[in-house]
Structures are given as C-alpha cells and as structure tokens.
N, C-alpha and C positions, 0 to 999 in steps of 0.2 A: 241525201238532199242535198247535201257543202260535193260529196258526188259526179252527180248530176249534173250538177250548182243551177238549182232552178228546183220552185215550190213553194205554195203557199200556206200556211197553219190557218187555220182560224180555229182560236178556244172560247169555246160559250167563259161564260163570267157572270157577274151580276151584278146588278147597279147595288145590292149589298158589300157587295166588294170595297165600295166607298163612298159605303156609312158605319158611321154607329148602332152595334143592333142590338141590345136587351133583349136576350131571348132564341140568339140566337147564330151566336158567336163562334160553331167553329162551322156555320155555314160559308158566315162573313170572311171570315176569314181565311178560308179556299176556295172564296174566287180576288180577294184580295192580293193572293200568294198565283192562284194563275194571271192576271195584270201585274206583276210583278214580273211574273215569268216570262209573261210573252215580250213589251216592255227592256225587262235588262238581254234577254238569248236579242231581238232584232238591233241591242246596239251592242252585239257582241260580235251579229251578224257585217252587221253594218263596218268597225273595229274590219275586219277580216276581209272588204270590199266584194264579200259576197249583196251584202246588203238589197243591190235593186232587180234580184231571180230570183231575192228568200222574203217571200213577206212572210206576218205574224203579223192577226190580229187576236183582240178581245173584247168579245160585243155581249155585252146586255140585252137578250133575247126579245125584252118586252113582260108587260103584267102577264105570261103563261099563264094561266085555271086548269093544275095542272093536280094533281092526283098530289104530291107535299104541300099545299097553300092548303089542301081543305080537310085535311091530315090530321085530325082529332090531335091535339095535342093529352097528352094521359093527362087522366084526372084529381092525383099530387099535387097538378106544373102547376095545371089550372087551376087550384088551390090556392098555390104558392104565391101565382103569381096573378091574381084576377086580372091587373088592369092591362098590364099583354095581354089577356089570352084576350078578353073585352077589343082592344084595338086592333089587335090584327083578327076577329069578325068583323068590326067597321071595316078597317083593307082589305076585305078575300072581293068584295063589288067591286072593287080599281081594278083588279087580274080583267083586261077583255081584251087584249091584244094578240092577231091570232096569231098562231103557231109560222103561219105562212109568210108574216113579216121579216123576220128572223132568215128565213130560207133565202127571200129575195135578196137579201140584201148581203146572203155568203155567196150569190152567186153574182153579183158585183161584183163581190170581192174576187169572189176566182175568178177574172174576165178578166181584173187587170187597172184597173179604173182609178182602185179606190188608193193607190198609192202617198195617196195625202196623206196619211191614218195608218202604215207598217209600223206596228212597233207603238201603239195606242189602246187605248181603248174604243168605244164608240156602242153606244146606246140608240135601239135597231127601228129608237120610237120617234128618233130627230134621220129627216129623208137626208140620207146619201149622197146622191150627187149635190144637194145643194151644199152639203159642208165640204162635199170635195172641193166642188170650185170655187171654196176661200180656201185653199192648197197654202197662204202665205201667208195669210192670220190664223190659222193648222202653225203655223211655223213661231212665227213674230212669235208670238204670245203663249207656243207654244203647252196651248188645249189637248184635252184630251189623255190627260196623262193626268197619277196619281203624286201626285206634289201636294208641299205643305212651306207654305212663306215666307219668315219672318219679320214679325213687327223691330222696324231701323231696317231694315236692309238686308241681315243679315243670312248670310250663305247659306244653303241648306248642301252644301260637301259633303258632310259627313266631319265640317270641322282637320280639314282636310287647306283650303285656306290657304294659312299665318303660314304653314309647312312651307307651302307651294311657292312664299315673297320670299325663301331665307336661302 
C-alpha cells in the first residue's frame, strides 16, 4: 500500500477489546491488540504523510451469534466458574445483530466516506453516517480510541511530559 500510495485496511475487533472480561482473557487481549495495532499504525502513516491515502479501521461487528459464543465451555471450566457460565448463558440472547450490518459498514468505509474514523475503533451498532457527520466532535473530544484519563489531569503520555519540559 505504501508503494501504491493508497489503500484501506479494515480489521475486525470486538467490544471485548474495550472491556475487562473475566473468562475471556485471551480473546479480549487479542482484540485490544488489534485496536492498538490500527491506532498506532495509522499514527505512523499520518507522520509519514500517507494517512490521508492509507487508512486503517478497527470494527466491532456487533453482537453476531456465531458458533464461538454458542460453543459450551468445557465442563471443568463451567464447574470452576458457575457464575460466569450462567452470565454467559444469560448474555447469549443479546447476540442479535445481523452479519450484514458489519458488511454494510465495511462497504461504507471502503467508499472513503468514513475518514473521520481513520485509525480508530468503531462499533457497527452505531449509525456510521451519523457518526461521520460529527467529525469535528470526534476530533475535538478524541472519541473512538482506547484511552485512560487520570484524576487531576495527569497526562497519559507515558510519563515523558516532564522530560519534554526540560
């Protein structure tokens, strides 16, 4: 894409990548990694001056009922974590999103209409046209990113703010 100077990458993430998910650690961590990969890679492309022509996106497809959530946990895991197993069973009926919603969102992004969300995580259960119409608010409030804000206004800069002041 760098050689060609254009392209769009759409990675399938999950809302699980934005949550603390007991019983789903490996899944949550891998989806967080996908989101971070998209955000950090987009920043690098922006620095290189390629960010307007090469865009990356991380999408949560919605609560699509696939075989993964329907697959029973091993009996020993169910017995070790009965509350989590019951919670998962209670949660399954919430998986009602059509897989076509994510497909439609991908088409919208591929058309080039979603630049306001480049390098960001987006949940397909939101209306993408409405969200993109609010591009200035997305930029101003730095929305659709994974981040931590600290009490007292401590900057989340990896601890380098004081080094930069010197």
